[in-house]
KOLTOR-556728 format. One record per atom (N, C-alpha, C): y, x, z; chain; atom name; residue number from 1. Coordinates in Angstrom, 1 decimal, padded with zeros to 4 digits. Layout:
<rs>
<r><yy>Y</yy><xx>X</xx><zz>Z</zz><tikol>A</tikol><kolse>CA</kolse><kegu>NUM</kegu></r>
...
</rs>
This chain:
<rs>
<r><yy>-021.1</yy><xx>006.8</xx><zz>-016.3</zz><tikol>A</tikol><kolse>N</kolse><kegu>1</kegu></r>
<r><yy>-020.7</yy><xx>007.7</xx><zz>-015.2</zz><tikol>A</tikol><kolse>CA</kolse><kegu>1</kegu></r>
<r><yy>-019.6</yy><xx>007.0</xx><zz>-014.5</zz><tikol>A</tikol><kolse>C</kolse><kegu>1</kegu></r>
<r><yy>-019.7</yy><xx>006.8</xx><zz>-013.2</zz><tikol>A</tikol><kolse>N</kolse><kegu>2</kegu></r>
<r><yy>-018.7</yy><xx>006.1</xx><zz>-012.4</zz><tikol>A</tikol><kolse>CA</kolse><kegu>2</kegu></r>
<r><yy>-017.7</yy><xx>007.1</xx><zz>-011.9</zz><tikol>A</tikol><kolse>C</kolse><kegu>2</kegu></r>
<r><yy>-016.6</yy><xx>006.6</xx><zz>-011.5</zz><tikol>A</tikol><kolse>N</kolse><kegu>3</kegu></r>
<r><yy>-015.5</yy><xx>007.5</xx><zz>-010.9</zz><tikol>A</tikol><kolse>CA</kolse><kegu>3</kegu></r>
<r><yy>-015.8</yy><xx>007.7</xx><zz>-009.4</zz><tikol>A</tikol><kolse>C</kolse><kegu>3</kegu></r>
<r><yy>-015.4</yy><xx>008.8</xx><zz>-008.9</zz><tikol>A</tikol><kolse>N</kolse><kegu>4</kegu></r>
<r><yy>-015.6</yy><xx>009.1</xx><zz>-007.5</zz><tikol>A</tikol><kolse>CA</kolse><kegu>4</kegu></r>
<r><yy>-014.5</yy><xx>008.3</xx><zz>-006.7</zz><tikol>A</tikol><kolse>C</kolse><kegu>4</kegu></r>
<r><yy>-014.8</yy><xx>007.9</xx><zz>-005.5</zz><tikol>A</tikol><kolse>N</kolse><kegu>5</kegu></r>
<r><yy>-013.8</yy><xx>007.1</xx><zz>-004.8</zz><tikol>A</tikol><kolse>CA</kolse><kegu>5</kegu></r>
<r><yy>-012.6</yy><xx>008.0</xx><zz>-004.4</zz><tikol>A</tikol><kolse>C</kolse><kegu>5</kegu></r>
<r><yy>-011.4</yy><xx>007.4</xx><zz>-004.4</zz><tikol>A</tikol><kolse>N</kolse><kegu>6</kegu></r>
<r><yy>-010.2</yy><xx>008.1</xx><zz>-004.0</zz><tikol>A</tikol><kolse>CA</kolse><kegu>6</kegu></r>
<r><yy>-010.2</yy><xx>008.6</xx><zz>-002.6</zz><tikol>A</tikol><kolse>C</kolse><kegu>6</kegu></r>
<r><yy>-009.7</yy><xx>009.8</xx><zz>-002.4</zz><tikol>A</tikol><kolse>N</kolse><kegu>7</kegu></r>
<r><yy>-009.6</yy><xx>010.4</xx><zz>-001.1</zz><tikol>A</tikol><kolse>CA</kolse><kegu>7</kegu></r>
<r><yy>-008.5</yy><xx>009.7</xx><zz>-000.3</zz><tikol>A</tikol><kolse>C</kolse><kegu>7</kegu></r>
<r><yy>-007.5</yy><xx>009.3</xx><zz>-000.9</zz><tikol>A</tikol><kolse>N</kolse><kegu>8</kegu></r>
<r><yy>-006.4</yy><xx>008.5</xx><zz>-000.2</zz><tikol>A</tikol><kolse>CA</kolse><kegu>8</kegu></r>
<r><yy>-005.9</yy><xx>007.6</xx><zz>-001.3</zz><tikol>A</tikol><kolse>C</kolse><kegu>8</kegu></r>
<r><yy>-005.3</yy><xx>006.5</xx><zz>-000.8</zz><tikol>A</tikol><kolse>N</kolse><kegu>9</kegu></r>
<r><yy>-004.8</yy><xx>005.5</xx><zz>-001.7</zz><tikol>A</tikol><kolse>CA</kolse><kegu>9</kegu></r>
<r><yy>-003.3</yy><xx>005.5</xx><zz>-001.7</zz><tikol>A</tikol><kolse>C</kolse><kegu>9</kegu></r>
<r><yy>-002.7</yy><xx>004.7</xx><zz>-002.6</zz><tikol>A</tikol><kolse>N</kolse><kegu>10</kegu></r>
<r><yy>-001.2</yy><xx>004.6</xx><zz>-002.7</zz><tikol>A</tikol><kolse>CA</kolse><kegu>10</kegu></r>
<r><yy>-000.7</yy><xx>004.0</xx><zz>-001.4</zz><tikol>A</tikol><kolse>C</kolse><kegu>10</kegu></r>
<r><yy>-001.5</yy><xx>003.1</xx><zz>-000.9</zz><tikol>A</tikol><kolse>N</kolse><kegu>11</kegu></r>
<r><yy>-001.1</yy><xx>002.4</xx><zz>000.4</zz><tikol>A</tikol><kolse>CA</kolse><kegu>11</kegu></r>
<r><yy>-001.0</yy><xx>003.4</xx><zz>001.5</zz><tikol>A</tikol><kolse>C</kolse><kegu>11</kegu></r>
<r><yy>-002.0</yy><xx>004.4</xx><zz>001.6</zz><tikol>A</tikol><kolse>N</kolse><kegu>12</kegu></r>
<r><yy>-002.0</yy><xx>005.4</xx><zz>002.6</zz><tikol>A</tikol><kolse>CA</kolse><kegu>12</kegu></r>
<r><yy>-000.7</yy><xx>006.3</xx><zz>002.5</zz><tikol>A</tikol><kolse>C</kolse><kegu>12</kegu></r>
<r><yy>-000.4</yy><xx>006.6</xx><zz>001.3</zz><tikol>A</tikol><kolse>N</kolse><kegu>13</kegu></r>
<r><yy>000.8</yy><xx>007.5</xx><zz>001.1</zz><tikol>A</tikol><kolse>CA</kolse><kegu>13</kegu></r>
<r><yy>002.1</yy><xx>006.7</xx><zz>001.5</zz><tikol>A</tikol><kolse>C</kolse><kegu>13</kegu></r>
<r><yy>002.1</yy><xx>005.4</xx><zz>001.1</zz><tikol>A</tikol><kolse>N</kolse><kegu>14</kegu></r>
<r><yy>003.3</yy><xx>004.6</xx><zz>001.4</zz><tikol>A</tikol><kolse>CA</kolse><kegu>14</kegu></r>
<r><yy>003.5</yy><xx>004.5</xx><zz>003.0</zz><tikol>A</tikol><kolse>C</kolse><kegu>14</kegu></r>
<r><yy>002.4</yy><xx>004.3</xx><zz>003.7</zz><tikol>A</tikol><kolse>N</kolse><kegu>15</kegu></r>
<r><yy>002.4</yy><xx>004.3</xx><zz>005.1</zz><tikol>A</tikol><kolse>CA</kolse><kegu>15</kegu></r>
<r><yy>003.0</yy><xx>005.6</xx><zz>005.7</zz><tikol>A</tikol><kolse>C</kolse><kegu>15</kegu></r>
<r><yy>002.5</yy><xx>006.7</xx><zz>005.2</zz><tikol>A</tikol><kolse>N</kolse><kegu>16</kegu></r>
<r><yy>003.0</yy><xx>008.0</xx><zz>005.7</zz><tikol>A</tikol><kolse>CA</kolse><kegu>16</kegu></r>
<r><yy>004.5</yy><xx>008.1</xx><zz>005.5</zz><tikol>A</tikol><kolse>C</kolse><kegu>16</kegu></r>
<r><yy>004.9</yy><xx>007.8</xx><zz>004.3</zz><tikol>A</tikol><kolse>N</kolse><kegu>17</kegu></r>
<r><yy>006.3</yy><xx>007.9</xx><zz>003.9</zz><tikol>A</tikol><kolse>CA</kolse><kegu>17</kegu></r>
<r><yy>007.2</yy><xx>007.0</xx><zz>004.8</zz><tikol>A</tikol><kolse>C</kolse><kegu>17</kegu></r>
<r><yy>006.7</yy><xx>005.8</xx><zz>005.0</zz><tikol>A</tikol><kolse>N</kolse><kegu>18</kegu></r>
<r><yy>007.5</yy><xx>004.8</xx><zz>005.8</zz><tikol>A</tikol><kolse>CA</kolse><kegu>18</kegu></r>
<r><yy>007.5</yy><xx>005.3</xx><zz>007.3</zz><tikol>A</tikol><kolse>C</kolse><kegu>18</kegu></r>
<r><yy>006.5</yy><xx>005.9</xx><zz>007.8</zz><tikol>A</tikol><kolse>N</kolse><kegu>19</kegu></r>
<r><yy>006.5</yy><xx>006.5</xx><zz>009.1</zz><tikol>A</tikol><kolse>CA</kolse><kegu>19</kegu></r>
<r><yy>007.5</yy><xx>007.6</xx><zz>009.3</zz><tikol>A</tikol><kolse>C</kolse><kegu>19</kegu></r>
<r><yy>007.6</yy><xx>008.4</xx><zz>008.3</zz><tikol>A</tikol><kolse>N</kolse><kegu>20</kegu></r>
<r><yy>008.6</yy><xx>009.5</xx><zz>008.4</zz><tikol>A</tikol><kolse>CA</kolse><kegu>20</kegu></r>
<r><yy>010.0</yy><xx>008.9</xx><zz>008.3</zz><tikol>A</tikol><kolse>C</kolse><kegu>20</kegu></r>
<r><yy>010.2</yy><xx>008.0</xx><zz>007.4</zz><tikol>A</tikol><kolse>N</kolse><kegu>21</kegu></r>
<r><yy>011.6</yy><xx>007.4</xx><zz>007.3</zz><tikol>A</tikol><kolse>CA</kolse><kegu>21</kegu></r>
<r><yy>012.0</yy><xx>006.6</xx><zz>008.6</zz><tikol>A</tikol><kolse>C</kolse><kegu>21</kegu></r>
<r><yy>011.0</yy><xx>005.9</xx><zz>009.2</zz><tikol>A</tikol><kolse>N</kolse><kegu>22</kegu></r>
<r><yy>011.3</yy><xx>005.2</xx><zz>010.5</zz><tikol>A</tikol><kolse>CA</kolse><kegu>22</kegu></r>
<r><yy>011.7</yy><xx>006.2</xx><zz>011.6</zz><tikol>A</tikol><kolse>C</kolse><kegu>22</kegu></r>
<r><yy>011.1</yy><xx>007.3</xx><zz>011.6</zz><tikol>A</tikol><kolse>N</kolse><kegu>23</kegu></r>
<r><yy>011.4</yy><xx>008.3</xx><zz>012.7</zz><tikol>A</tikol><kolse>CA</kolse><kegu>23</kegu></r>
<r><yy>012.7</yy><xx>009.0</xx><zz>012.5</zz><tikol>A</tikol><kolse>C</kolse><kegu>23</kegu></r>
<r><yy>013.3</yy><xx>008.9</xx><zz>011.3</zz><tikol>A</tikol><kolse>N</kolse><kegu>24</kegu></r>
<r><yy>014.6</yy><xx>009.5</xx><zz>011.0</zz><tikol>A</tikol><kolse>CA</kolse><kegu>24</kegu></r>
<r><yy>014.6</yy><xx>011.0</xx><zz>011.3</zz><tikol>A</tikol><kolse>C</kolse><kegu>24</kegu></r>
<r><yy>013.6</yy><xx>011.7</xx><zz>010.8</zz><tikol>A</tikol><kolse>N</kolse><kegu>25</kegu></r>
<r><yy>013.5</yy><xx>013.1</xx><zz>010.9</zz><tikol>A</tikol><kolse>CA</kolse><kegu>25</kegu></r>
<r><yy>013.3</yy><xx>013.8</xx><zz>009.5</zz><tikol>A</tikol><kolse>C</kolse><kegu>25</kegu></r>
<r><yy>013.6</yy><xx>015.0</xx><zz>009.4</zz><tikol>A</tikol><kolse>N</kolse><kegu>26</kegu></r>
<r><yy>013.4</yy><xx>015.8</xx><zz>008.2</zz><tikol>A</tikol><kolse>CA</kolse><kegu>26</kegu></r>
<r><yy>011.9</yy><xx>016.3</xx><zz>008.2</zz><tikol>A</tikol><kolse>C</kolse><kegu>26</kegu></r>
<r><yy>011.1</yy><xx>015.7</xx><zz>007.4</zz><tikol>A</tikol><kolse>N</kolse><kegu>27</kegu></r>
<r><yy>009.7</yy><xx>016.0</xx><zz>007.4</zz><tikol>A</tikol><kolse>CA</kolse><kegu>27</kegu></r>
<r><yy>009.1</yy><xx>015.9</xx><zz>006.0</zz><tikol>A</tikol><kolse>C</kolse><kegu>27</kegu></r>
<r><yy>008.0</yy><xx>016.5</xx><zz>005.8</zz><tikol>A</tikol><kolse>N</kolse><kegu>28</kegu></r>
<r><yy>007.2</yy><xx>016.5</xx><zz>004.6</zz><tikol>A</tikol><kolse>CA</kolse><kegu>28</kegu></r>
<r><yy>005.9</yy><xx>015.8</xx><zz>004.8</zz><tikol>A</tikol><kolse>C</kolse><kegu>28</kegu></r>
<r><yy>005.6</yy><xx>015.0</xx><zz>003.8</zz><tikol>A</tikol><kolse>N</kolse><kegu>29</kegu></r>
<r><yy>004.2</yy><xx>014.4</xx><zz>003.8</zz><tikol>A</tikol><kolse>CA</kolse><kegu>29</kegu></r>
<r><yy>003.4</yy><xx>015.2</xx><zz>002.8</zz><tikol>A</tikol><kolse>C</kolse><kegu>29</kegu></r>
<r><yy>002.4</yy><xx>015.9</xx><zz>003.3</zz><tikol>A</tikol><kolse>N</kolse><kegu>30</kegu></r>
<r><yy>001.6</yy><xx>016.8</xx><zz>002.5</zz><tikol>A</tikol><kolse>CA</kolse><kegu>30</kegu></r>
<r><yy>000.2</yy><xx>016.2</xx><zz>002.3</zz><tikol>A</tikol><kolse>C</kolse><kegu>30</kegu></r>
<r><yy>-000.2</yy><xx>016.1</xx><zz>001.0</zz><tikol>A</tikol><kolse>N</kolse><kegu>31</kegu></r>
<r><yy>-001.5</yy><xx>015.5</xx><zz>000.6</zz><tikol>A</tikol><kolse>CA</kolse><kegu>31</kegu></r>
<r><yy>-002.4</yy><xx>016.7</xx><zz>000.4</zz><tikol>A</tikol><kolse>C</kolse><kegu>31</kegu></r>
<r><yy>-003.4</yy><xx>016.9</xx><zz>001.2</zz><tikol>A</tikol><kolse>N</kolse><kegu>32</kegu></r>
<r><yy>-004.3</yy><xx>018.0</xx><zz>001.1</zz><tikol>A</tikol><kolse>CA</kolse><kegu>32</kegu></r>
<r><yy>-005.4</yy><xx>017.6</xx><zz>000.1</zz><tikol>A</tikol><kolse>C</kolse><kegu>32</kegu></r>
<r><yy>-006.0</yy><xx>018.6</xx><zz>-000.6</zz><tikol>A</tikol><kolse>N</kolse><kegu>33</kegu></r>
<r><yy>-007.0</yy><xx>018.3</xx><zz>-001.6</zz><tikol>A</tikol><kolse>CA</kolse><kegu>33</kegu></r>
<r><yy>-008.3</yy><xx>017.7</xx><zz>-001.0</zz><tikol>A</tikol><kolse>C</kolse><kegu>33</kegu></r>
<r><yy>-008.5</yy><xx>017.9</xx><zz>000.3</zz><tikol>A</tikol><kolse>N</kolse><kegu>34</kegu></r>
<r><yy>-009.7</yy><xx>017.3</xx><zz>000.9</zz><tikol>A</tikol><kolse>CA</kolse><kegu>34</kegu></r>
<r><yy>-009.5</yy><xx>015.9</xx><zz>001.4</zz><tikol>A</tikol><kolse>C</kolse><kegu>34</kegu></r>
<r><yy>-008.3</yy><xx>015.3</xx><zz>001.2</zz><tikol>A</tikol><kolse>N</kolse><kegu>35</kegu></r>
<r><yy>-008.1</yy><xx>013.9</xx><zz>001.5</zz><tikol>A</tikol><kolse>CA</kolse><kegu>35</kegu></r>
<r><yy>-007.2</yy><xx>013.7</xx><zz>002.8</zz><tikol>A</tikol><kolse>C</kolse><kegu>35</kegu></r>
<r><yy>-006.9</yy><xx>014.8</xx><zz>003.5</zz><tikol>A</tikol><kolse>N</kolse><kegu>36</kegu></r>
<r><yy>-006.0</yy><xx>014.7</xx><zz>004.7</zz><tikol>A</tikol><kolse>CA</kolse><kegu>36</kegu></r>
<r><yy>-004.6</yy><xx>014.5</xx><zz>004.2</zz><tikol>A</tikol><kolse>C</kolse><kegu>36</kegu></r>
<r><yy>-003.9</yy><xx>013.7</xx><zz>005.0</zz><tikol>A</tikol><kolse>N</kolse><kegu>37</kegu></r>
<r><yy>-002.4</yy><xx>013.5</xx><zz>004.8</zz><tikol>A</tikol><kolse>CA</kolse><kegu>37</kegu></r>
<r><yy>-001.8</yy><xx>014.1</xx><zz>006.0</zz><tikol>A</tikol><kolse>C</kolse><kegu>37</kegu></r>
<r><yy>-001.0</yy><xx>015.1</xx><zz>005.8</zz><tikol>A</tikol><kolse>N</kolse><kegu>38</kegu></r>
<r><yy>-000.3</yy><xx>015.8</xx><zz>007.0</zz><tikol>A</tikol><kolse>CA</kolse><kegu>38</kegu></r>
<r><yy>001.2</yy><xx>015.5</xx><zz>006.9</zz><tikol>A</tikol><kolse>C</kolse><kegu>38</kegu></r>
<r><yy>001.8</yy><xx>015.3</xx><zz>008.1</zz><tikol>A</tikol><kolse>N</kolse><kegu>39</kegu></r>
<r><yy>003.2</yy><xx>015.1</xx><zz>008.2</zz><tikol>A</tikol><kolse>CA</kolse><kegu>39</kegu></r>
<r><yy>003.7</yy><xx>016.4</xx><zz>009.0</zz><tikol>A</tikol><kolse>C</kolse><kegu>39</kegu></r>
<r><yy>004.6</yy><xx>017.2</xx><zz>008.3</zz><tikol>A</tikol><kolse>N</kolse><kegu>40</kegu></r>
<r><yy>005.0</yy><xx>018.4</xx><zz>008.9</zz><tikol>A</tikol><kolse>CA</kolse><kegu>40</kegu></r>
<r><yy>006.5</yy><xx>018.5</xx><zz>009.0</zz><tikol>A</tikol><kolse>C</kolse><kegu>40</kegu></r>
<r><yy>007.1</yy><xx>019.1</xx><zz>010.0</zz><tikol>A</tikol><kolse>N</kolse><kegu>41</kegu></r>
<r><yy>008.6</yy><xx>019.2</xx><zz>010.0</zz><tikol>A</tikol><kolse>CA</kolse><kegu>41</kegu></r>
<r><yy>009.0</yy><xx>020.0</xx><zz>008.8</zz><tikol>A</tikol><kolse>C</kolse><kegu>41</kegu></r>
<r><yy>010.1</yy><xx>019.5</xx><zz>008.2</zz><tikol>A</tikol><kolse>N</kolse><kegu>42</kegu></r>
<r><yy>010.7</yy><xx>020.2</xx><zz>007.0</zz><tikol>A</tikol><kolse>CA</kolse><kegu>42</kegu></r>
<r><yy>011.5</yy><xx>021.4</xx><zz>007.4</zz><tikol>A</tikol><kolse>C</kolse><kegu>42</kegu></r>
<r><yy>011.2</yy><xx>022.5</xx><zz>006.8</zz><tikol>A</tikol><kolse>N</kolse><kegu>43</kegu></r>
<r><yy>011.8</yy><xx>023.8</xx><zz>007.0</zz><tikol>A</tikol><kolse>CA</kolse><kegu>43</kegu></r>
<r><yy>012.1</yy><xx>024.4</xx><zz>005.7</zz><tikol>A</tikol><kolse>C</kolse><kegu>43</kegu></r>
<r><yy>013.2</yy><xx>025.0</xx><zz>005.4</zz><tikol>A</tikol><kolse>N</kolse><kegu>44</kegu></r>
<r><yy>013.6</yy><xx>025.5</xx><zz>004.1</zz><tikol>A</tikol><kolse>CA</kolse><kegu>44</kegu></r>
<r><yy>012.6</yy><xx>026.6</xx><zz>003.7</zz><tikol>A</tikol><kolse>C</kolse><kegu>44</kegu></r>
<r><yy>012.3</yy><xx>027.5</xx><zz>004.7</zz><tikol>A</tikol><kolse>N</kolse><kegu>45</kegu></r>
<r><yy>011.3</yy><xx>028.6</xx><zz>004.3</zz><tikol>A</tikol><kolse>CA</kolse><kegu>45</kegu></r>
<r><yy>009.9</yy><xx>028.1</xx><zz>004.1</zz><tikol>A</tikol><kolse>C</kolse><kegu>45</kegu></r>
<r><yy>009.5</yy><xx>027.1</xx><zz>004.9</zz><tikol>A</tikol><kolse>N</kolse><kegu>46</kegu></r>
<r><yy>008.2</yy><xx>026.5</xx><zz>004.7</zz><tikol>A</tikol><kolse>CA</kolse><kegu>46</kegu></r>
<r><yy>008.1</yy><xx>025.8</xx><zz>003.4</zz><tikol>A</tikol><kolse>C</kolse><kegu>46</kegu></r>
<r><yy>009.1</yy><xx>025.0</xx><zz>003.1</zz><tikol>A</tikol><kolse>N</kolse><kegu>47</kegu></r>
<r><yy>009.1</yy><xx>024.2</xx><zz>001.8</zz><tikol>A</tikol><kolse>CA</kolse><kegu>47</kegu></r>
<r><yy>009.0</yy><xx>025.1</xx><zz>000.6</zz><tikol>A</tikol><kolse>C</kolse><kegu>47</kegu></r>
<r><yy>009.6</yy><xx>026.2</xx><zz>000.6</zz><tikol>A</tikol><kolse>N</kolse><kegu>48</kegu></r>
<r><yy>009.6</yy><xx>027.1</xx><zz>-000.6</zz><tikol>A</tikol><kolse>CA</kolse><kegu>48</kegu></r>
<r><yy>008.2</yy><xx>027.7</xx><zz>-000.7</zz><tikol>A</tikol><kolse>C</kolse><kegu>48</kegu></r>
<r><yy>007.5</yy><xx>028.0</xx><zz>000.4</zz><tikol>A</tikol><kolse>N</kolse><kegu>49</kegu></r>
<r><yy>006.2</yy><xx>028.6</xx><zz>000.4</zz><tikol>A</tikol><kolse>CA</kolse><kegu>49</kegu></r>
<r><yy>005.1</yy><xx>027.6</xx><zz>000.1</zz><tikol>A</tikol><kolse>C</kolse><kegu>49</kegu></r>
<r><yy>005.3</yy><xx>026.3</xx><zz>000.4</zz><tikol>A</tikol><kolse>N</kolse><kegu>50</kegu></r>
<r><yy>004.2</yy><xx>025.3</xx><zz>000.2</zz><tikol>A</tikol><kolse>CA</kolse><kegu>50</kegu></r>
<r><yy>004.4</yy><xx>024.5</xx><zz>-001.0</zz><tikol>A</tikol><kolse>C</kolse><kegu>50</kegu></r>
<r><yy>004.9</yy><xx>025.0</xx><zz>-002.1</zz><tikol>A</tikol><kolse>N</kolse><kegu>51</kegu></r>
<r><yy>005.1</yy><xx>024.3</xx><zz>-003.3</zz><tikol>A</tikol><kolse>CA</kolse><kegu>51</kegu></r>
<r><yy>003.8</yy><xx>024.2</xx><zz>-004.1</zz><tikol>A</tikol><kolse>C</kolse><kegu>51</kegu></r>
<r><yy>003.1</yy><xx>023.1</xx><zz>-003.9</zz><tikol>A</tikol><kolse>N</kolse><kegu>52</kegu></r>
<r><yy>001.8</yy><xx>022.8</xx><zz>-004.6</zz><tikol>A</tikol><kolse>CA</kolse><kegu>52</kegu></r>
<r><yy>002.0</yy><xx>021.5</xx><zz>-005.3</zz><tikol>A</tikol><kolse>C</kolse><kegu>52</kegu></r>
<r><yy>000.9</yy><xx>021.2</xx><zz>-006.0</zz><tikol>A</tikol><kolse>N</kolse><kegu>53</kegu></r>
<r><yy>000.9</yy><xx>019.9</xx><zz>-006.7</zz><tikol>A</tikol><kolse>CA</kolse><kegu>53</kegu></r>
<r><yy>000.8</yy><xx>018.7</xx><zz>-005.7</zz><tikol>A</tikol><kolse>C</kolse><kegu>53</kegu></r>
<r><yy>000.4</yy><xx>019.0</xx><zz>-004.5</zz><tikol>A</tikol><kolse>N</kolse><kegu>54</kegu></r>
<r><yy>000.1</yy><xx>017.9</xx><zz>-003.5</zz><tikol>A</tikol><kolse>CA</kolse><kegu>54</kegu></r>
<r><yy>001.2</yy><xx>017.7</xx><zz>-002.6</zz><tikol>A</tikol><kolse>C</kolse><kegu>54</kegu></r>
<r><yy>002.4</yy><xx>018.4</xx><zz>-002.7</zz><tikol>A</tikol><kolse>N</kolse><kegu>55</kegu></r>
<r><yy>003.5</yy><xx>018.2</xx><zz>-001.7</zz><tikol>A</tikol><kolse>CA</kolse><kegu>55</kegu></r>
<r><yy>004.4</yy><xx>017.1</xx><zz>-002.2</zz><tikol>A</tikol><kolse>C</kolse><kegu>55</kegu></r>
<r><yy>004.8</yy><xx>016.2</xx><zz>-001.3</zz><tikol>A</tikol><kolse>N</kolse><kegu>56</kegu></r>
<r><yy>005.8</yy><xx>015.2</xx><zz>-001.5</zz><tikol>A</tikol><kolse>CA</kolse><kegu>56</kegu></r>
<r><yy>006.9</yy><xx>015.5</xx><zz>-000.5</zz><tikol>A</tikol><kolse>C</kolse><kegu>56</kegu></r>
<r><yy>008.1</yy><xx>015.8</xx><zz>-001.1</zz><tikol>A</tikol><kolse>N</kolse><kegu>57</kegu></r>
<r><yy>009.2</yy><xx>016.1</xx><zz>-000.2</zz><tikol>A</tikol><kolse>CA</kolse><kegu>57</kegu></r>
<r><yy>010.2</yy><xx>014.9</xx><zz>-000.1</zz><tikol>A</tikol><kolse>C</kolse><kegu>57</kegu></r>
<r><yy>010.7</yy><xx>014.7</xx><zz>001.1</zz><tikol>A</tikol><kolse>N</kolse><kegu>58</kegu></r>
<r><yy>011.7</yy><xx>013.6</xx><zz>001.3</zz><tikol>A</tikol><kolse>CA</kolse><kegu>58</kegu></r>
<r><yy>013.1</yy><xx>014.1</xx><zz>001.2</zz><tikol>A</tikol><kolse>C</kolse><kegu>58</kegu></r>
</rs>
């Protein structure tokens, strides 16, 4: 039985993190279970509500 292909790669995540760092803004890189990578403005209220296994906070 073979493995299913990855929905996103480590390189994809690194690119998203680098993009946020280069913009010098407070933002979150959110990895959605369906394979989407979202970059959203960081907000204290939002950050507390979006605490899932797929969130990466900067």
